[in-house]
C-alpha positions as CSV (number, residue, x, y, z in Angstrom):
1,M,-11.2,-0.7,-21.5
2,N,-13.9,-3.3,-22.1
3,S,-17.6,-2.6,-22.0
4,N,-18.0,-4.0,-18.5
5,D,-15.3,-1.5,-17.3
6,D,-17.1,1.2,-19.1
7,D,-20.4,0.3,-17.5
8,L,-18.7,0.4,-14.1
9,R,-17.0,3.7,-14.8
10,K,-20.4,5.2,-15.8
11,Y,-22.1,3.7,-12.8
12,Y,-19.6,5.1,-10.3
13,A,-19.6,8.5,-12.1
14,G,-23.3,8.7,-11.6
15,L,-23.1,8.2,-7.8
16,S,-23.1,10.9,-5.2
17,D,-19.9,11.3,-3.1
18,E,-21.7,9.7,-0.1
19,A,-22.9,6.7,-2.2
20,L,-19.4,6.3,-3.7
21,L,-17.8,6.3,-0.3
22,S,-20.3,3.8,1.1
23,I,-19.1,1.1,-1.3
24,H,-17.1,-1.7,0.4
25,R,-14.0,-1.8,-1.9
26,D,-12.9,-5.2,-0.5
27,E,-16.1,-6.8,-1.8
28,L,-15.3,-5.8,-5.4
29,V,-13.5,-7.7,-8.1
30,D,-10.2,-6.2,-9.3
31,A,-11.7,-4.4,-12.3
32,A,-14.4,-2.8,-10.2
33,Q,-11.8,-1.8,-7.6
34,E,-9.8,-0.1,-10.2
35,C,-12.8,1.8,-11.6
36,L,-13.8,2.8,-8.1
37,D,-10.3,3.9,-7.2
38,R,-10.1,6.1,-10.4
39,E,-13.5,7.7,-9.6
40,L,-12.5,8.4,-6.0
41,A,-9.1,9.9,-7.1
42,G,-10.8,12.0,-9.7
43,R,-13.1,13.5,-7.0
44,N,-10.2,13.7,-4.5
45,L,-12.1,11.5,-2.1
46,H,-10.6,9.0,0.3
47,A,-12.6,6.0,1.5
48,T,-12.5,5.1,5.1
49,P,-13.5,1.7,6.6
50,S,-17.3,1.5,6.9
51,A,-18.9,1.4,10.4
52,E,-21.9,-0.4,8.9
53,E,-20.0,-3.6,8.2
54,P,-20.4,-5.9,11.1
55,R,-17.3,-6.8,13.2
56,V,-17.2,-10.2,14.8
57,D,-14.6,-9.7,17.5
58,D,-12.1,-8.8,14.8
59,E,-12.3,-12.4,13.5
60,E,-11.5,-13.1,9.8
61,L,-14.7,-13.4,7.8
62,V,-14.9,-15.8,4.9
63,A,-17.6,-16.4,2.2
64,V,-19.6,-19.6,3.0
65,D,-21.6,-19.2,-0.3
66,S,-22.6,-16.7,-2.9
67,F,-26.0,-16.1,-4.5
68,V,-27.4,-14.5,-7.6
69,F,-30.9,-14.1,-6.2
70,P,-31.6,-11.9,-3.1
71,D,-34.4,-14.2,-1.8
72,E,-32.0,-17.2,-1.7
73,A,-29.3,-15.2,0.0
74,K,-31.7,-13.9,2.7
75,L,-33.1,-17.4,3.3
76,A,-29.5,-18.7,3.8
77,R,-28.7,-15.8,6.1
78,G,-31.8,-16.5,8.1
79,L,-30.9,-20.2,8.5
80,L,-27.5,-19.2,9.9
81,E,-28.7,-16.5,12.1
82,G,-31.4,-18.9,13.5
83,A,-28.6,-21.3,14.3
84,G,-26.7,-18.6,16.2
85,I,-24.0,-18.1,13.6
86,P,-23.2,-14.4,13.0
87,C,-23.2,-13.5,9.4
88,Y,-23.9,-10.7,6.8
89,L,-24.4,-10.4,3.1
90,A,-21.5,-8.7,1.4
91,N,-22.5,-6.6,-1.7
92,E,-26.1,-6.4,-0.4
93,H,-26.4,-2.6,-0.5
94,T,-24.3,-2.2,-3.7
95,L,-26.4,-4.7,-5.6
96,G,-29.6,-3.3,-4.2
97,A,-28.7,0.0,-5.8
98,N,-27.5,-1.5,-9.1
99,W,-28.4,-5.2,-9.8
100,N,-26.6,-5.0,-13.1
101,L,-23.3,-5.4,-11.3
102,T,-24.2,-8.9,-9.9
103,N,-21.7,-10.8,-12.1
104,A,-19.0,-8.2,-11.8
105,L,-19.1,-8.4,-8.0
106,G,-19.5,-12.1,-7.8
107,G,-23.1,-12.0,-6.5
108,L,-24.3,-11.7,-2.9
109,K,-21.6,-13.2,-0.6
110,L,-22.7,-14.7,2.7
111,M,-19.9,-14.0,5.1
112,V,-19.2,-15.9,8.4
113,P,-16.4,-16.1,10.9
114,A,-13.7,-18.4,9.6
115,D,-13.9,-20.6,12.6
116,L,-17.6,-21.3,12.0
117,L,-17.3,-22.0,8.3
118,L,-17.7,-25.8,8.5
119,E,-20.7,-25.5,10.8
120,A,-22.3,-22.9,8.5
121,R,-21.7,-25.2,5.4
122,E,-23.3,-28.1,7.2
123,I,-26.4,-26.0,8.0
124,L,-26.7,-24.7,4.5
125,N,-26.1,-28.1,2.9
126,A,-28.6,-29.9,5.1
127,R,-31.6,-31.3,3.3
128,V,-35.1,-31.2,4.8
129,S,-37.1,-34.3,4.1
130,D,-40.7,-34.1,2.7
131,E,-41.9,-35.6,6.0
132,E,-40.3,-32.8,8.0
133,L,-41.8,-30.2,5.7
134,L,-45.3,-31.8,6.0
135,A,-45.0,-32.1,9.8
136,E,-44.0,-28.5,10.1
137,S,-46.8,-27.4,7.8
138,E,-49.3,-29.3,9.9
139,A,-47.9,-27.9,13.1
140,S,-48.3,-24.4,11.8
141,G,-51.9,-25.0,10.8
142,D,-51.3,-24.9,7.1
143,S,-53.3,-27.5,5.0
144,D,-53.4,-28.4,1.4
145,S,-57.2,-28.5,1.4
146,A,-59.3,-25.6,2.6
147,P,-62.2,-26.5,5.0
148,V,-65.6,-26.5,3.4
């Protein structure tokens, strides 16, 4: 068992039964799944599918991108939601509880329905020109210089 596995084991051991059962197993890398499974078995607990994970008409959800920093992930989620694309951040609650697991879990994964993947990528990859930013800033009343 490497030190990362040991860290995961200690982390899971420190969680309450409720917190342990709230972890989305399918969001974890293999090593984290194994540690979680061992902890659940040791406590004689059985995970059930979470009602908190959004269902999009039983469509397959895929990761459009992954993020290390929560602010970037939430901005990307906001862009997609603003365009009417249903999405959610996988690992958001787990990493909110223990940010040290970011690398082990592959970061915050922005999940979208598979049939909207290309559209979501286009939105996330679109560049905003400086002129568009300036026009939006002026329209909202922001200015670089404060009135005297």
